[in-house]
N, C-alpha and C positions, 0 to 999 in steps of 0.2 A: 504494500500500500504506500502511496506517495505521501499522504498527509492524514491527519486525524479527520479532516473534513471529508475525505474520500471514505475513510472507514465509517464515519457517521452516516454518510449517504447510503453506503451499502447495508448498514444495519437499520436503515429507515429512520434515522434521527434527524436528518437534514433534508427535508423534502420540499423546501421553499416556503416563503412566507404566504400567509393568506392573502395579503395585498397583491402579491405577484400573481397568484393563481386567479384572483378576481379580475385583474387587468387582462390576463390572457383569455379568460372566459369572455370578457367584453369584446375583445378582438375577434375571437372565433364566432361569436353571435353576430357581430357586424358583418363579417365575411359571409356567413351563411344567409344573412338577410338579403344579400344582393342577388339571389336567385341562381347561383351557379349549381349545376347538377352535383349532388353529393358524391357521385362516383368520380367526377373530375377533381373534386376537392380532396380526394384520397389519391387519385392516380398521378397527377402532376407532382405533388409533394413526395410521393413514393419514388418517382424518378430523381427528384432533387436529393432525397436521402440516400439513394443508391450512389449517386455521383459523389456525394460528400462522405460516403463510407460510414453512415450512422446506423448501426444495427438496431438501436432502440426505436428510432423513428421508422425504419423499414418495417419492423415488426408491427408497430402501431398503425402504420398506413395500410398494410395488408389487412389487418383486423378491421380498420375503418372502411376499407373498400368492400370487404365481405358484408359488413353491417349495412352498407348502402345498397347492397344487392349486386355487386360486381362479381365476376367469376374468377376462380383461381387462375384459369388460363390467361385471362386478360391482365390480372394483377402481376403474375409472374413473368409476363412478357414485356413489362415496362422497360426493362433494360435494353431490349431489342425491338423497340416500338416501330422503328422505320421498316423493319422486315416483317412484322406481324400483319397477316392479311386481314384481321378482323378489327383493325383500328379505323374509326370513322374520321372524317375530315376535322370535326371539332376536337376529337382526341389528339390528332396529330398537331393541330394548332396549339393546343394547351401544352403538350409535351415539348414542342419546339420552343415555346415561350419559357417553359420551366428550365430547359437546358441552357438557353441563351442567358437567362438571368443567373444561373448557377455557375456556369463555366467562366465567370469573370476572372477568377484566380488563375485560369489557364491561358489568359490573354485574349479571350473571346471579346468581341465587340459589344456584347449585350444584345438586346432585342433590336436588331437593325430593322429598317423600315419594312422589309419583306416579311419578317417574322411578326412584327406588330400588326401590319395590315392584314395578314392571314388570320390572326387572332380576332381582329376587329370585324372581319367578315363573318365570323361565327358567333361572336358574343357581343352583347351590348357594352357600352362604355363602363357601366357599373360592374358588369360581370368580369370584364377584362381587368379593371382595377382591383376587384376582389381576388381574382386569381393571382395577380401580381403581388398583392399583400400576403396571400397564403404562401406563395413561393418564398417571399422574403422571410416570413415568420418561420417557415420550415428551416431555412438556412440558419436562422438564429438558434433554433432548438438543436439543429445538427451540431453547430459549433459548441454550444453549451454541453450537450451530451458527450461529445468527443473529448472535451476538456476534462470532464469528471469521470470519463470511462463508464458512462451509464450502460448497464447491460440490457439486452433485448428482453422484453417480456415483463418488465416492471412498469408500474403505473406511477404517474407523477401526482403527488399530493396525498 
């Protein structure tokens, strides 16, 4: 173990303050209120979490996708979404946006006009904004989880 804080986290003693959990809950409710398909709200962040190598959020997003009614086949193909024959155009637009926003550390240009315009062709401005916020929030959690070595399968709070 690196620190006593990590030991405490693993023992369930340091699960985050109620204020932080409340703030995150508000963000999730605001995102969900924008009308984005719940399957996409699990799928795009699943791709983000796989890119960022966050097993805790991959696990959570697969569970979230199943709860939203998505199939294991579709969820487990998120890593190879370009090659998967059962991806719809909106799925592809959301996954491209997720990758563009996530691969910034790899030198990517971000959501260039072609990626943003494709997303805008399938989603309202509110939905695109909500998806973008969900992608950013996922990267926040990925970085937090990777920093504290959060294991897959635990729940926050």
